[in-house]
C-alpha positions, 0 to 999 in steps of 0.5 A: 500500500502507498502512503496517501501523503505521497499521492497527495504530493505528486498525483501525476507520478502515481497516475503515470505509474499505474498506466505504465503497469497497466493498472486501471486506478482512478487516482483523481477519485481517490484524492477527491474522497480523501479531501472529503474525508479530511474535511469531515474529520476536521469538522469532527475535531472542531465539534469535539472541541466545542462539545468539550468546552460547552460540557465544562461550562454547563455546571456554572451556567444559569438555568436558561443558559444551561438549557441553551447549552444543552440544546447546542450539545444536542445539535452538535451530536446530531452534526457529529452523527451525520459526519460519522455516517458520511465518513462511514459511507466514504471509507470503504471506497477509499480503502478499495481504491487505495488497495488497488494503487500500484507502486511506481516502477523504479527508473531503471525498469524498462517501459513495456506492455508485457513480457515480450518487452522484457530486456535481456541483461546477460546470459550464462552457459553454453546452449548444447548442440545435439548430435542426435535427435533429442527427446523432450522431457515428457518423452524422456520421462515416459520412456524411463518410467519416471513421469506419468502425466496420464494417471495424474490427469486421471486422478486430478484433472489437467495440468497434474502429474506423477513423478516416480522412482528416479523422477521423484528422487531428482525432484527432491534432490534439486530442492534439497540442494537448493535448501542446503545452499541457502542454509550455507548462506545463513538463511533461517529455514522455516516450514510454513502453513500453506493455508492463509487468511485473506489478511495475509493475501492482502498484506503481501499484495496478492489480493486484490488481483490474484483471486482468480489464480488462487484456490480459495477455501470459502467454507473456512475463509482460507486460501492455498498459497501460490508461494511461500512468500506469503507466510514468510513475508507475513510472519511478523505482520502487525509487529514491531521488529527489533532493529537489531534483528534486521535484516531477517533472512529466511528460506522455505521449501513448500508446495505451491498451488496455482489455478492457472485461470485464463491459461487455457491452451497456453503451455498445456504440454508437459511440466511447464505450467501446472497446478501444484509444484514445490519451491524453495523461496527466499525472503528478506525483511530489512530496514527502510533503506532504498540503497540497501534494498538494491544490494539485497536484490543483487544478493537474492538474485546471486543466490539463485544464479549460483544454484543454476550455475552449479547445476550447469543449466544455461540461462539468461537474466532479464529486467522485467518491463513495467507492464509485466510487473505486479502491483507492489513490485518496484523492480523484478528480475527473471531468470529464464533457463534454456529449454530445448523442447521449447527452443527458447528460454523459459522463466524459472525464477523471479526476484522482486523488491517492494520497498515498504509496499507490503510492510505498510499493508501488513503494518510491519515496522521497526523502531529507528531511534524515536521513529517507527518505520515500515520495513522493506521486503524482498523475495526470490525463487531459489528453485522451483520443481518440476519446472526446472526438470525440463532443462535438467532432463532435456539438456542432460540426455544421452543418445540411448535415452539415459540422463546424466545427473549433475555432480552437485545433485549426485549425493542426493540421489544415492551417489549415482551419475545417471538415470536409466530405465529400471528393469 
């Protein structure tokens, strides 16, 4: 959420910021309501002052003047009631619009309408050139008996799957390696609840906006999270964190759920766009310092790049354009791995910084001297599987259909260096 004082001071900045991000928000209506609310609240303050003054004078007044004073008190109470009714009618609309105002993107974010206008910053690794006809990850998985989409769809509908045998072991190996990597960086491991109240979804900026992508448990008033970012970031919501505890760096391995509403016909083949997956997520809660946040952004991005490099997966880094940013993100970098079956790079990571957008919505603060300040928050995928299995399987395949296991993953899969078809 944005500080209304900033919107009052420079409304054009937020009008442009919303347009750049493709959010339709009526900033002028917001300011009009804000003006009315401020006027009504000032009038209430004046009425309270008058009531207090009259109340103190009544014991010393003669009967006729006391009667007039009591009548005036009655008038003031009636005015007060009318003002409170007016405020009560305006505040829901004010809160609704405020919840929709996006944070303007940083100056270094490229202007663009959608992900086709994201800007490539760098590449790492060599794209493998095959001297045989390569298979895609589903063909490899079916032939080796390690992926079963057919039975996943039979039991749970489209975009579902089973990982079997070495497929499951490779999936867990990736996640365990990523967790160990982050523990080595000093991040605090956390096992998190996956069902969140609406307050946590609003606080982290997923509501309003992502309701259609969320599995909602209406009967219980809970939501299955699409990322551990939600519980990790909201962990200290409504609290005053001791400054000496900042930055708080944490990491979680969790299952994630996404409805993929509106994605019919898009990326329906294989393991790229699915309803359920596992992800290692890193979150930093830090002091309110923009330069420090930029440095933390580099840190979490570097953590993910080092995991990809350790597994030998070629990727590119992109600066996400304004039209592809979320409501609260100041800037986001995506890591996209090379996927032979797609003949292109596919997103595997997103690293975002929010400044105080999420913390303000969650009332997440720390005391800086005599001043209460909102924290800054950042998050990034360390690894998400099974999507990352697409490049892992496809880039490490052999002509005989076996799969070479990257050296860093071998300790997690019994020390073996290849996946072969089980007899």
